[in-house]
C-alpha positions in Angstrom: 105.3 93.2 92.6 108.4 91.1 93.1 107.3 89.7 96.4 104.1 88.5 95.1 105.6 87.0 91.9 108.2 85.2 94.0 105.9 84.0 96.7 102.6 83.5 94.9 101.6 80.9 97.5 101.4 83.7 100.0 99.3 86.2 97.9 95.9 86.1 96.1 96.4 89.4 94.3 99.0 92.0 93.4 99.0 95.7 92.6 101.4 98.6 92.7 101.6 102.3 92.5 104.2 103.8 90.1 106.6 100.9 90.4 110.2 100.7 88.9 109.0 98.0 86.6 112.5 96.8 85.5 115.2 98.2 87.8 117.9 96.2 86.0 117.1 98.3 82.9 117.3 101.9 84.4 120.2 103.9 85.8 118.8 104.3 89.3 118.1 100.5 89.7 121.4 99.5 88.3 123.2 101.9 90.8 121.1 100.7 93.7 121.4 97.0 92.9 125.2 97.4 92.5 125.4 99.1 95.9 123.2 96.7 97.8 123.5 93.4 95.9 126.9 93.7 94.2 128.1 93.5 90.7 126.7 90.2 89.7 123.6 91.0 87.8 122.2 87.4 88.4 121.6 88.5 92.0 119.4 91.3 90.8 116.9 89.2 88.9 114.6 88.2 91.8 114.1 91.9 92.4 112.9 92.9 88.9 109.3 92.3 88.1 109.8 92.2 84.3 112.7 89.6 84.7 110.5 87.4 86.9 107.5 87.7 84.5 109.8 87.0 81.5 111.1 83.9 83.3 107.7 82.5 83.9 107.0 83.6 87.5 103.7 82.6 88.9 100.6 84.0 87.2 97.8 86.0 88.7 94.4 86.6 87.3 95.5 90.1 86.7 98.0 92.7 88.0 96.8 96.2 88.7 99.3 99.1 88.3 98.5 102.8 88.6 100.9 105.3 87.0 100.7 109.1 86.8 101.4 110.6 83.4 102.9 113.6 85.1 105.5 111.5 87.1 108.9 112.9 86.6 110.4 109.4 86.9 108.1 107.9 84.3 110.3 107.8 81.2 113.8 107.2 82.6 113.2 105.1 85.7 109.7 103.6 86.0 109.2 102.3 82.4 105.7 100.7 82.6 106.1 99.9 78.8 108.6 97.2 79.8 106.0 95.7 82.2 103.4 95.8 79.5 105.7 94.0 77.1 106.8 91.4 79.7 103.2 90.6 80.6 102.1 90.3 77.0 104.9 88.0 76.1 104.1 85.8 79.2 100.4 85.8 78.9 100.0 87.6 82.2 96.9 89.9 82.3 98.0 93.5 83.3 95.6 96.3 84.1 97.8 99.4 83.7 96.0 102.6 84.4 97.8 105.7 83.2 96.3 108.5 85.4 96.5 111.9 83.5 98.2 114.7 85.3 99.2 112.7 88.4 102.8 112.7 89.6 104.8 110.6 92.1 103.2 112.1 95.2 101.1 111.1 98.1 98.1 112.7 96.5 98.4 110.3 93.6 98.4 107.4 96.0 95.6 108.8 98.1 93.5 109.4 95.1 93.5 105.7 94.0 94.1 103.6 97.1 90.4 102.8 97.6 90.5 101.1 94.1 93.4 99.0 95.2 91.8 98.0 98.4 88.6 97.1 96.5 90.8 95.1 94.0 92.4 93.0 96.7 89.1 92.5 98.6 87.4 91.3 95.5 90.1 88.6 95.1 90.0 87.3 98.8 
């Protein structure tokens, strides 16, 4: 998400599976960003999709995100509701598909990868 939002001139479409939507707003993301990027939170912004969207990052016709409702990381780390709110506030269309019973596994991705390939192919 962040690469496409920061480099829209290189991408025609964007999608993601179970992304950490706002790593600056979850414990794991804050810990990782501190370790890799340092204490200065301004250095973190280019790596947070919600922050980029809220700041007016390039718009796409739509963003596709698949998320499993059975994902153990959903509530505390992934926080798709933050992405929904950021997109709504910025006028960015978002197709967030909450997939019942799926978790954070290979099976989840394998089950929906064809949809993502078709999503991108339709935009080329």
